[in-house]
N, C-alpha and C positions, 0 to 999 in steps of 0.2 A: 512410596508409591510413587508409580511412573504417571506419564499421563494418559496415555491409555487405559489404565485401571481408575484413576478419578474418571476418565468419561464413561468409563461401564458403570461406576457409581450414581454419576450424575445423572445416566439416563436410564437405568435398568431399574425396573420396577419391584425387583425382588430387593435389593440394598436401600432398605427404606429409613434405617438407621443411621448407613453412610452418608445418606441424602440428608438426614437432618442433623448431621453431623458439619459438614459443608455448609449448611443454612446458616448457623451462627460461627462460621468464619467470617473476621472482620477483617476486610481487603480495603487498600487504597489504590486507585487509577487518577495519574495524573498527564493529560495530553490536551491537545487544541482540540476543539468540538464545534458542532454548527454554534452559533453562524458564521464561525468560522468557513470559510469554502477550502475546497483540494481534498484528495484521496486521504490525508492522514486525518483530517478533521472528520470524515465521514467515517474513518474508522474507529474513532475513538469514539464516536456518538453510536455505532453500531455494539461495539465491545462494551459501554457502559450499560447498554439495553440487555444485553446478552450474560455480562455478569451478573448484573441487580437479581438474575432471578433464580439465581443458586446460591450465593452469598449474601451477608451483609456488608455494602459496599458505598463506601465515600468516595467521590470523582470530583475533582478539581479540577479547571479548566483555566483559561487564561483571560484575564481581562484587556490585557494589549500582547497579540504575538509578536509584532514587528512595528518597531517605528516604522513613519510612513517613507521616509527618505530611502530605506534600504529596502522595500519591498518593489519586486521590478514588476509584478504585475499591475492593473488599473485598480484593485480593490481587495483586499482580505476576506471579504464578506460574502460569503453564496447570494446569488441573486434570489429576491423574494422571502429572506429569512433576516433582516434587517430586525434589529430589537429583538430577535428569538433568544431564548432562553431554555435550554432543554430540562426537563423536569428532573430531580436530582442533583445537578452540578451546579456545585460551586465555581463563580468566575471571578477567584482570587489573584491570580498571579500575572505581576506586571513584568515583561522580559527586562526592562530596565531598571526595577527596584528592587531593589535586594530584600528591605523590608517586607514586602509583599511575599517573598519565598521562604522566609521563616514564619509568616504568618500560615500561609501555605501547610508548614510541616508540623505547625502546633493543631493546624485542625485536623490532621492524621492522629495524633497524638492523643486529641481527644475523645476522638473516634474509636479510640484504642484496637487501630490498625495493628494486625502481625504482621503482615508484609503490604509492600506498595510496589504497582509495576508504575515505575518511570518511562513514559516512551521518549524514544532519542530518535530524532531523523536529521538533525543539522548542527553542525560546529557552532551555529551564532547562539545555539542555547547551553552551551557546556559550561559557563561561570553558572548558570541557576541550576542545571541540572546536577552539575559538581559538588554544589553548596548544600540543595538537599539532600543528597544522596548521601552523604555524610554528616548530617543533621541525623536524619532519621537512622543510620546505621551506630551513630552513638549513643540513641537511646534505645538501641536495643531493637527496633522495626529492620525487618528482612527489607531488602529492595531488588528487586528484580528489573534490569534493565532493558525494555522492549525494544528491540532496535529494528527500524524502516530498514535503515541501510547503515552501516556502520562508519563508512565514510561517503562525504557527500558529494555527489557525482562532480565530474570534472573540478576535483578539490585542488586547492592550492596546496602548499606545503604546510603554511600556518594553518588551515583547517583541520588537516589531519593531525598535526602538533596538538589542539585544542580535542582533538576526540580521544586521541590517544590519555590525554590527563584526565578527562572526565570518565574515560571508560577501563583504564587498565587496573584501578584497583576494587573494581566490581565481582560479585562472588557468582552472581545467577543473571543468565542471559537466556531471552528467548528472542529467535530470529526467524525470517522465512526463506531462507535459502543454506543451502551447504556450503556456497561460497560465503557468505556469511561467517558462519559457525566457524571455518578455516582459517579466516583473518582474527577472531576472536581467540581461537585458542592459541594462538601467536601472542596475541596482544593481552590476554587474559589467564594466563598458562593457571591449571588448576579451579577452574572457576567451570560452574555446571551450567551447560549450554543446551537446551531444546530448540529442534527445528519444527517449525509447523509453518505451512504453506497459508501465502496472504489467503485471508476468506472472500469469498464472493459477496458483495455488497447490495445484498436482494432488498434493498430497499427502494431501488430503482426499479418502476413500476413495467410490469412485463407490457400492459396492454397502452395503448396512447398513439400520438399521431403518426401515420404513413408519409415517410417522405419519398416524392416522386421517383420512378427507377430509371437510370439512362442509358444502362448496359448490362449487358447479359450478367456481366460478374462486376458486383459493386466490392469497392476494395475502400477500408477507413484506416487512416492514421489518425492516429487521437492522442489528446494531451498536450503538455507542452510542451513547444519546439525547441530544441536545446541541439548542440551539435553532435552530444552523444547518445544520441536518437537515430543518426543515420536517417534521416530522412532524405538527402542528397542521395544515397543510394538508392532508395525507393525511388527517385525520382529519376536518376537513369534506367532504373528497371521500365519504367514508366516511357521510355522514350523508345527501349528495346522493342516493347509493347504496343505503342502507337499505333499499329496498324490491325490490332486486336479488339475485341467487344470486352473493354475493360474500361471500366471508370473510378478515379479514384478520388475520395474526400480526406483532404488536411483540414482535421478540425481541433483547434486548441488555439492557445495565446505563444506568440512568438516570443520566446526568448533570447532566439539567436540573429546574432549582429550581420549575417550572411546576406548580404545583398544580392548575390549572383547570383543564389539558390534563388530568391524571388524572380528573378529577372529569367532564369531558367525554367519554373514552372510557368510564366507567363508564356511560354513557345507552345506550351501542350494542352492543348486543347479540352483533353480527357481526365485534367485534373482540376478541382474545386476546391480555394481554400476558403475558411470561415475561421478569420484570423478573430481570437478573442474566446474567452473562458466560455465554457459552455455548461451552466445550468441542468438541474437533472433531468428536466424534460427535453431540453433540447438536444443534450446529449443521448439519451433515451431513445429519441427518433433517429437519430444518426446508427447507432447499433443494431437498431431493427432493420434499417433498410441495408446494412454491410450484409455481404455473405462471406466475406474474408477479412480480418482485423490482420494487419500487420506490422510488426514491430522489428525495422530492421537495425537494431543496435548496435552501434559498436562497443560497448559495456554495459554492463549491469549486473548487480545482485540479484534482480527481481524486478518485477512491475505490477502496480497494481491494475494495469489495461487489461490483462490476461485473465485474471478474476473477472472483469465487467465484462467481458467476451464471451467469457462461460455464462454470465448469468443468462443472456440473450442467445445463448443455444448457437455461439458463433465459433467455428473454429479460428485457430491462429496460425500467421506464417510469421518465424521468428529468427533470431540471429543464434546461434548454438553459441552466446557467452555468457560466462559470470555463472548466476543461478536461475537462468531463464529453463534451460534443461530437467530442473526439478517441478516445474510446472507445467513445460508442455512436452507431451507425452508423443514422440514422433510417429504419425500413420495412427495416433488413437485421437486423441483432442488438435492435431497439428501438423504442423511440418517444421522441420528444424534443417537451415540453411547454413551453411559458412559467413562470417560477418564481413562487411567490405567485397560483396559480390554480385554487382548487381545483375549478372548474366546467372548465377544460380538462382538468384530471386525472382527472375523474369520466370525462368523455365516451373518454378514452384507455382506461382500465378497462372501458367498455364496448365500446372494439372488440375487446378479446380476448373478453369474452363472447359476440359476434355469430361472429367467425370470427379465431382469430391473423393479423394483419398483415405477421408476421415468420414465417421459418422455421427450421427448424434446420440449413439449408446456411448461413444468413446468419449464424447464432451460431458456425457451427463457422469460418468464414472469419476472423470477427471475432477469434477466439479463437486461430487458427495463428499471427497476429502478436506472441502475448505471451505466449514461452514466457523460460524462466529461462535455456535455454540461449541464444537472440538475447540477451538481457540480457547475459550471460558474453561471448559475442563482443563487444559494444559495449565493456565493460568492457576487453577484452584491447586493443583498437585504442589506448585510453588508452595503456597498457603499451607498446606497441609502436612507437608515436610516440614517447615519453619513452626508449626505445632506443637510437631513431636519432639522436636529438640530443646 
């Protein structure tokens, strides 16, 4: 049974017997959830809610995600969510305590889970991920590795070695880009690999505070500032556009050590830096004001910023790298430009100044394929196959 077949059965009214069959499936999910901050935790929480509507779900999250000395941000807790416990989630896993890894596995056994979805996003969790995957497989429980990205961004050789050790023996993967699917075909030959677009995080409110406009075209660069994201390329483009009616907001926590970049931004009057993690309401306000969201990445398998832009009906200008073209349809939901080319990036921005080259219909069409209900159906396909074997 394919993902598309399961999707029809979970949403189609005539297939009531198939719906009931899926509802009896016992599925496990493990990943960080609220109150932890960031896209992966928001994603896990939304997936937990969607999956729980269609199967007998058992979700496990972390009680310690990272040691404080390792995390580069100011806090790993979402502002306003301190002390929050998501209903139906057990907070069991301590990333540094193997006893807790075994406890999480035993909770899936007690649930009689047929399949467990283990989320993967960073090599730091390779030891716990590998331990739990192998434990569950020895017990006859199917494991699906849901990879947000196979390799860490800007990863060292030893990050990649840890990732290979954790992932190479797995038999089933779900990824969000053709780029990651190609990597896994080489890393884990013979495994089953499904690709599903990163869903739109629709828990961000559509209505709310409106920020004042400062130019005819408002641009937004959103998320952690890291070298691979190419903010310096966008700043070079803004220098080219300094006489145009354009204003750029850079919103996100800085993880980049580039002091020269800060100095260059300081010399541009039409660039605002909002340095710090943006909680949901603040992030939503910046997306509402923006006319275009810009992702000048040097490399990427994908990005959670793209579906967030679509959530607010905003087009995207992005580099033609990695898995980004999977999710940005050129001249339908946005514009694609060559990476590390500020002249091409400035030209794309000017297109939006003259007349938007994309329509709301195109953005809506792209986002309709990016839902957590559809992702849940794809995950149930793995569990349904496991049940039949």
